[in-house]
C-alpha positions in Angstrom: 65.2 91.4 50.0 66.3 92.9 46.7 69.8 93.7 48.2 70.4 90.0 48.5 68.8 88.8 45.2 70.3 91.5 42.9 73.9 90.2 43.0 72.8 86.6 42.7 70.7 87.4 39.6 73.6 89.2 37.9 76.0 86.4 38.8 73.7 83.7 37.4 73.3 85.6 34.1 77.0 85.8 33.7 77.6 82.2 34.7 75.2 81.0 32.0 76.9 83.1 29.4 80.3 81.8 30.2 79.2 78.2 30.6 77.9 78.4 27.0 81.3 79.9 26.0 83.2 77.1 27.7 80.9 74.5 26.1 81.6 76.0 22.7 85.4 76.0 23.2 85.4 72.4 24.4 83.2 71.4 21.4 85.6 73.2 19.0 88.6 71.4 20.5 86.8 68.0 20.4 85.9 68.3 16.7 89.1 70.1 15.8 87.3 72.9 14.0 90.3 75.2 14.0 92.5 72.7 12.2 89.8 72.0 9.7 89.5 75.8 9.0 93.3 76.0 8.5 93.2 73.1 6.1 90.5 75.0 4.2 92.8 78.0 4.0 91.2 80.4 6.5 93.5 82.5 8.6 93.6 82.9 12.3 92.1 86.3 12.0 88.9 84.9 10.6 88.8 82.4 13.5 89.1 85.1 16.1 86.6 87.4 14.4 84.1 84.6 14.3 84.6 84.0 18.1 84.3 87.7 18.8 81.0 88.0 16.9 79.6 84.8 18.6 80.5 85.9 22.1 79.6 89.5 21.6 76.1 88.6 20.3 75.5 86.1 23.1 76.6 88.6 25.8 74.6 91.4 24.2 71.4 89.3 24.3 72.0 88.5 28.0 72.7 92.1 28.9 69.6 93.3 27.0 67.5 90.8 29.0 69.1 91.8 32.3 68.6 95.5 31.5 64.9 95.0 30.6 64.3 93.0 33.8 66.1 95.5 36.0 64.5 98.6 34.5 61.0 97.5 33.8 60.9 95.2 36.8 61.1 98.4 38.9 64.4 97.4 40.4 66.5 100.2 39.0 63.6 102.4 37.7 65.3 105.7 38.3 68.4 104.7 36.3 69.0 105.3 32.7 68.7 102.0 30.8 71.7 102.7 28.7 73.8 103.0 31.8 72.5 99.7 33.1 73.4 98.1 29.8 
């Protein structure tokens, strides 16, 4: 049973993360936040750093949750949690 559910759970966790990413990108384009930031004098580097921090933090939270579920849920109990992460 776990052989069939494991790939599905991992896929769903990644789909949620990238769905939120896509929603954020669409919102930014609708509201034209990048153009507003350029008018305010911010560089493209600041824009990309903000995106990196946002995506990195969201992905890290999802991966911590998946690691906790897999390790403490006795799915991968003989694996090192840092390797799962």
